[in-house]
C-alpha positions in Angstrom: 168.8 -94.7 -30.7 166.9 -93.1 -27.9 168.4 -93.0 -24.3 166.0 -95.3 -22.8 166.2 -97.7 -25.4 170.2 -97.8 -25.2 169.9 -98.3 -21.4 167.3 -101.1 -21.6 169.8 -102.8 -24.0 172.6 -102.5 -21.6 170.4 -103.8 -18.8 169.4 -106.6 -20.7 173.1 -107.6 -21.3 173.7 -107.2 -17.4 170.9 -109.3 -16.7 172.2 -112.2 -18.9 175.5 -112.8 -16.8 176.6 -113.2 -13.3 178.8 -110.0 -12.5 178.9 -110.8 -8.8 182.5 -112.3 -9.3 184.0 -109.3 -10.9 185.5 -106.5 -9.1 183.8 -103.0 -9.3 187.0 -101.7 -11.1 186.7 -104.5 -13.6 183.1 -103.7 -14.1 184.0 -100.1 -14.6 186.4 -100.8 -17.4 184.0 -103.4 -19.2 180.9 -101.3 -18.9 182.9 -98.0 -19.6 184.1 -99.4 -22.9 180.6 -99.8 -24.1 180.1 -96.4 -24.3 183.3 -95.6 -26.5 182.4 -93.2 -29.5 179.4 -91.9 -27.6 179.0 -88.2 -28.3 180.1 -85.7 -25.7 177.1 -83.3 -24.9 177.6 -80.6 -22.2 174.9 -79.5 -19.7 172.6 -82.3 -20.1 171.5 -81.9 -16.5 170.5 -78.2 -16.9 166.8 -78.4 -17.8 164.2 -75.6 -17.3 161.7 -76.1 -14.3 162.4 -78.0 -11.1 165.3 -80.5 -10.8 164.7 -83.8 -12.2 166.8 -87.0 -12.3 168.3 -86.8 -15.9 169.3 -90.1 -17.4 171.0 -89.7 -20.6 172.9 -92.7 -22.2 173.3 -91.2 -25.7 175.0 -87.8 -25.0 177.4 -87.5 -22.0 179.8 -85.1 -20.4 182.9 -86.3 -18.2 180.6 -86.6 -15.0 177.5 -88.0 -16.5 179.5 -90.7 -18.2 181.2 -91.5 -14.8 178.1 -91.6 -12.9 176.2 -93.6 -15.4 179.1 -96.4 -15.6 179.4 -96.3 -11.8 175.6 -96.8 -11.4 175.7 -99.8 -13.8 178.6 -101.3 -12.2 177.0 -101.2 -8.8 173.6 -102.6 -9.9 175.6 -105.3 -12.0 177.6 -106.1 -8.9 174.5 -106.4 -6.6 172.4 -108.5 -9.1 169.7 -106.0 -8.7 169.4 -105.0 -12.5 166.2 -102.9 -13.5 165.4 -99.5 -14.7 164.0 -98.9 -11.1 167.2 -99.9 -9.4 169.2 -97.8 -12.0 167.3 -94.9 -11.2 167.6 -95.2 -7.5 171.2 -95.8 -7.6 171.9 -92.9 -9.7 170.0 -90.7 -7.5 171.9 -91.9 -4.6 175.1 -91.1 -6.4 174.2 -87.6 -7.8 172.7 -86.0 -4.8 173.5 -85.0 -1.3 172.2 -87.5 1.1 171.1 -89.6 -1.9 167.9 -87.7 -2.4 167.0 -85.2 -5.1 165.8 -82.3 -3.0 166.1 -79.6 -5.7 169.2 -78.1 -7.6 171.2 -77.3 -4.6 171.1 -80.9 -3.3 172.9 -82.0 -6.4 176.6 -82.5 -6.0 178.0 -79.9 -8.3 181.6 -79.9 -7.0 183.3 -83.1 -7.8 185.4 -82.9 -4.6 182.1 -82.7 -2.7 181.0 -85.7 -4.8 183.8 -87.7 -3.7 183.4 -86.8 0.0 179.6 -87.4 0.0 179.9 -90.7 -1.8 182.9 -91.8 0.6 180.4 -91.2 3.5 177.7 -93.2 1.8 180.2 -96.1 1.6 180.1 -96.1 -2.2 183.9 -95.2 -2.8 187.1 -94.6 -0.9 189.3 -91.7 -1.6 192.7 -93.4 -1.9 194.6 -90.3 -3.0 196.6 -89.8 0.3 197.1 -93.5 0.7 198.8 -93.8 -2.7 201.2 -90.9 -2.1 199.1 -87.8 -2.5 199.9 -84.3 -1.0 197.6 -81.9 0.6 195.4 -80.1 -1.8 194.2 -76.4 -1.0 190.4 -76.7 -1.9 188.2 -73.9 -1.5 185.9 -73.6 -4.5 183.7 -70.6 -5.1 183.3 -70.6 -8.7 179.5 -71.0 -8.7 178.6 -68.5 -6.0 181.1 -66.0 -7.7 179.5 -66.6 -11.2 175.8 -67.0 -10.7 175.1 -65.4 -14.2 176.2 -68.7 -15.5 173.6 -71.0 -13.7 170.0 -70.2 -14.2 168.9 -71.7 -10.9 171.2 -69.4 -8.9 169.0 -66.4 -9.6 166.9 -67.9 -6.9 168.4 -66.8 -3.4 167.7 -70.0 -1.7 169.7 -72.0 -4.3 172.6 -69.5 -4.1 172.8 -69.7 -0.4 172.7 -73.4 -0.4 175.6 -73.3 -2.8 177.5 -71.0 -0.7 176.9 -73.2 2.4 178.2 -76.2 0.5 181.4 -74.3 -0.7 182.1 -73.2 3.2 181.9 -77.0 4.1 184.3 -78.1 1.2 186.7 -75.5 2.3 187.2 -76.8 5.9 187.6 -80.4 4.9 191.2 -81.9 4.2 191.9 -83.0 0.5 194.6 -84.5 -1.1 196.0 -84.7 -4.7 198.9 -86.1 -6.9 200.8 -83.3 -8.5 201.0 -83.9 -12.1 204.8 -84.0 -11.9 204.5 -87.0 -9.7 201.8 -89.2 -11.4 204.2 -91.1 -13.6 206.3 -92.2 -10.6 203.0 -93.1 -8.6 200.7 -94.5 -11.3 201.8 -98.0 -10.3 199.5 -97.5 -7.2 196.7 -96.6 -9.4 194.4 -99.6 -10.6 192.6 -99.8 -13.9 188.9 -98.9 -13.2 189.8 -96.2 -10.5 187.8 -93.0 -10.6 190.3 -90.1 -11.6 189.3 -86.5 -10.9 191.7 -83.8 -12.4 192.6 -80.9 -10.1 193.0 -77.4 -11.3 195.6 -74.6 -10.7 192.4 -72.2 -10.7 191.8 -70.9 -7.1 188.2 -70.9 -7.2 187.6 -74.4 -8.7 188.3 -77.9 -7.5 187.9 -80.5 -10.3 187.9 -79.7 -14.1 187.5 -83.1 -15.6 186.8 -86.8 -14.5 187.3 -90.3 -15.9 188.4 -93.7 -15.2 191.9 -95.0 -15.0 192.5 -97.6 -17.7 195.8 -99.6 -18.3 197.2 -99.7 -22.1 200.5 -100.9 -22.9 201.7 -101.0 -19.1 200.7 -97.3 -18.7 197.7 -95.8 -17.0 195.5 -93.8 -19.4 192.1 -92.1 -19.0 188.8 -93.4 -20.1 186.6 -90.5 -20.4 184.1 -88.3 -22.2 186.5 -85.7 -24.3 185.3 -82.2 -24.6 188.2 -81.8 -27.3 187.3 -84.9 -29.3 183.6 -84.7 -28.5 183.3 -88.3 -27.5 184.0 -91.1 -25.2 187.5 -92.2 -25.7 190.7 -93.6 -24.2 193.2 -90.9 -24.1 195.9 -91.4 -26.7 198.6 -90.4 -24.1 199.4 -91.9 -21.0 197.6 -89.9 -17.9 200.8 -88.2 -16.8 201.5 -86.8 -20.2 197.8 -85.9 -20.9 198.1 -83.6 -17.8 201.5 -82.2 -18.7 199.8 -80.8 -22.0 197.3 -78.7 -20.1 198.7 -75.8 -18.1 195.5 -75.3 -15.7 195.4 -79.0 -14.7 197.4 -79.4 -11.7 197.3 -83.2 -10.7 194.6 -85.7 -9.7 192.4 -87.3 -6.8 191.9 -90.9 -7.2 188.9 -92.9 -5.8 188.0 -96.5 -5.8 184.8 -98.1 -5.6 184.2 -100.4 -2.5 182.9 -104.0 -2.7 
């Protein structure tokens, strides 16, 4: 099935029902589970030529899965369900100031994505509120490794990424260290956005997904690079992180509305 066909099918389902009474978190969980077993595909946004708004519902990575579900949740909640409204909402979510103005306007660092989308009124970063600790956040991975990003061979893009990195480093971020997730998970709601932090100095976030309650514990609904598909983690979130040395904790964001 082609991506557009799958998306049109989802939009048709959303048009048939009134989702205005459901909370954004409930919508994230309902819609997110429609993507279970969707193949994991990396670098779907990295196309040749100028930056395009890529829509791919048949192959997702952890971020494009999250963005697709959040976009669908928001248009379902608003009642404005169409391909055009999906496109506009996805662009608003994915790019700085909500506009695709080239490669460097895409929110490449997920901590920047959280900050910008909180400024747009789309989400609230609840990490500090639910018990988080200060997180030293100064990502420089992209500017230090331009060889991994074709578009960073252009000086203009590289300079813009460096500028974004400088701004990120000046902000105050919080995280919940992985050793504290089990004791604080009662404050995490099913449908919250989860961003997994890293112990690597030059990176901010290494994985994303949605919190989902299963047997009284918080698990992760995510596009898994290990199992190569969208799934619900077998282990609770705290144990999932415990098994990965480079994952240091989580940031938690919640859709508004």
